[in-house]
N, C-alpha and C positions, 0 to 999 in steps of 0.2 A: 126226643121227639122232634120231627121236622115240622116247622110251621111256616106258613106263608103270611107275611104281614106287609103293610105298606111302609115306604120310607118314612112318611110322616109319623107313623106309629112308633117306629124304631127310635127316631130322634127324640120323641117325647119321653119314651121309656128310659133312655140313657141320659137324658137331660144334656145333650151335646151343646146346645146353645149357651146355657148359663155356665157350663164348666169350661168350655174352650174359649168362648168369646166374651170374656169378662170385661168390665170397664177398664181394669188395669192393663190388660193386654192391648185393648184398643188405644188407650192413651200412649202406651209405649211405642206402638207401631206408628202413630201419628208423630211422635217425637223423633223417631228414626227417619221418617220421610223429611221432616224439617232439617235435620242434621245433614242428610244426604244432599238435599237441595243446596245447603249452604257450602258444603265441602266439595261436592262432586259436580252436581248438575248446575253449573253457574249460568248457562245460557237460557235455560228454561226451567220452570218450576212444575214439578209433577208430584202427585201423591199416590204413586202406583200401589204401594203396599197397603195403604189405608183403603183405597178404592177396591182392591181385590179382596181384602178381608171383609169389608162390608158387603160386597156382592156375594161372596160364598156364604156368609152368615144369613143374609136375608133371602137369597134366591136358591140356594142349594141345600145347605145344612140348616133347615128351617122347619118349624112346626106349622107354619102357615099353609093353608090350602093352595095358595098361589105359587108356592115354590115349584121350580121346574122338575124337581125329583119327588114331589110330594106323593104322587100316585104310583110311583114305581114299586113293583113287587120285589120283595126281599125274601128269599128262602133261607130261613135261619133255623137255629136250634132253640128249643125251649130252655136249654141250660145256660145260654149266653145272651138271650134277647134283652135281658134287663141288667146284665152285668156291666157296671160302670168302670171297672178297673182300667180297661184300655183307654177310655175317654180321659180319665185322670192322667194316665201316662202320656197320652198325646198332648194334653194341655200343658203338662209339665215340660215336655220336650220343646214345645213352641216357646214357652217362657225362657227356657234355657238358651235357645237359639237367638231370641230377641235380645236377651241380656248380653250374650257374647258379641253380637254384632254391634250393639250400642257401645260396648267396650272398644271394639275395633275402630269405630268412628271417632271416639274421643281420646283414645290412649296416645300419648306423645312419648312414651317411654321406650319404644322399640329402637334398638341401636341402629344408627346409621352405618353404612358400610361403603368404604372406598378402597380401591385396589391400586397400589402404586407399583410400577415396574421400572427398573433402571438397567440400562445395558451400556457396557463400555468395551471397546475393542482397540488393541494397540498392535501395530505391525512395525518392525524395524529391520533395516539392512545396514551392514557395516563392512567396509573393505579396509584391512589393516596392512601396515608395512611389514614386509617379510625380510628378515636379516639372517644370513647364513654365514658361519665361519667353520670351514672344513680344514682340518690339518692332519696329515698322515705323518706322525712322528716316529722315528726309528725306535723299535722296542728291543733290539738286540744289545744286551749289555756286554757281551764278550766280543768286543771289537778287535781286540789283539789276539792273533793266532800264535800261541806259543810253539806250535809244531812247525810253523813256517814263519819265523820272525822277520824273514827277509821280504815276506809278501804283505802287501797291503790290500789283498783282495777282499778281505772281510770288511774292512773299513771303506774301501772303494764301493763295495756293494751297498753298504749302508747309505753312503752318500747318494748312490744311484736310486736306492729305494726311497729315499727321503723325497717326499713331494709335499709341497705346501700349497694349499689352495684356500685362499680367503676370498669369499665372494659375498657381496652385499647386494641384495635385490631390493631396490627401492621403488615403491609404487605409490601412486596417489591414493588416498583413503577418502571414501565418501560415507556419509551416514544419513539414514532416512528414517524418520519416525512419523507415523500416521495414526490417528485415532479419532474416535467419535464418542461423545458423551451426551446423554439426554435423559430426561425423566418423562415417563408417560403416565398419565392419570386416566383411568377408565372406570366406568361404573354408571349405573342408572341414578338419575337424580332422586333425591329422597321423596319429593312430592309425587313424582310419577310412579315410583314403586308403591308408595302407600295407597295411592288412588287405585292402582291395579288390584291390590289386596281388598280394599273396601268394595270395589265393584264386584269382585269374584264372590265374596260372601253375601253381598246384597242379592245377587242372582240365586245363590243357594237358598237364602231365606225366602225369596219369592217363590221358588219352585216348591219348597216345603208347604207354604201356605196354599199354593195352588192344588197340591195333592191331598189336602185334608179330606175331602169327600170320598175319594177313592180309597184312602187308608181306612176310613170307617167302614165302608161297604165291604172291602176285602176281608176284614176281620169278622164281621157279624154274618155275612152271607156264606152259604155253602159253596163248595167248589163247582157243583153241577146242580141242575134242576132235577128234582126227583122224577123217576120214570113215569109214574101216572100223570104228572103234570105235563111232561113232554108229550105224551100221547094226546092229552087233551088239547094242547096248543097246536099240535099237528093237525088234528081234526078241525079245529077252528080255522086254521090257515087254509085247509082244503075248501071249507065252506066259503071263506072270504074270496078265494080265487074263483070258485064256481059262481058266486053271486056277481063278481066283477065281469065274468065272461057273458053271463046271460042277461045282464042289464041292458 
């Protein structure tokens, strides 16, 4: 069954104040603000999370008639208007985030990380002395011609063919060696990296606390206003416009 109730009535029925905003959660949030101020916010002291939590508790998610959402219409279902399961789940999620962020602020066991890089280069040039010995030695073993013993042509030819060439080329030698060696250390400082992580999760926790009213409303309210109520609101709007014109 579709029901139209006030925000104040819904909050009272599901007891959102006592379940979500317990004293233990408030104390944990205050402790986180103190730790954050000591570790991150060294120039100025703020209690942003505590102030935001107190504001949402007292001015938005509240049973008091002075709450800014107290008179807001909520179109809900009779099957879920008093169901507290989601409120317990939401409160537990808030406790989980608070405990995790407190761990992030106080944990010193995360491993530090440094990157070392080393580079070496070596170039070399060398000119060597070149020595050559070239000799053409006669390879003909039959120097005596038995058919023509009176002739020395074979032997004479061997002498003619014999060439001895001995050459030694001598040149100056130079050698050059060039190299560089160095060590490069790169990496973010530990304090800077840890503060970045702490700030990131601080903002996530802040956004979650900020969204608590919208999360409750989105669960308990219907996606759209029922048609009869829309027609009634349209007629009321026409009357309001007409009265404004004729005043």
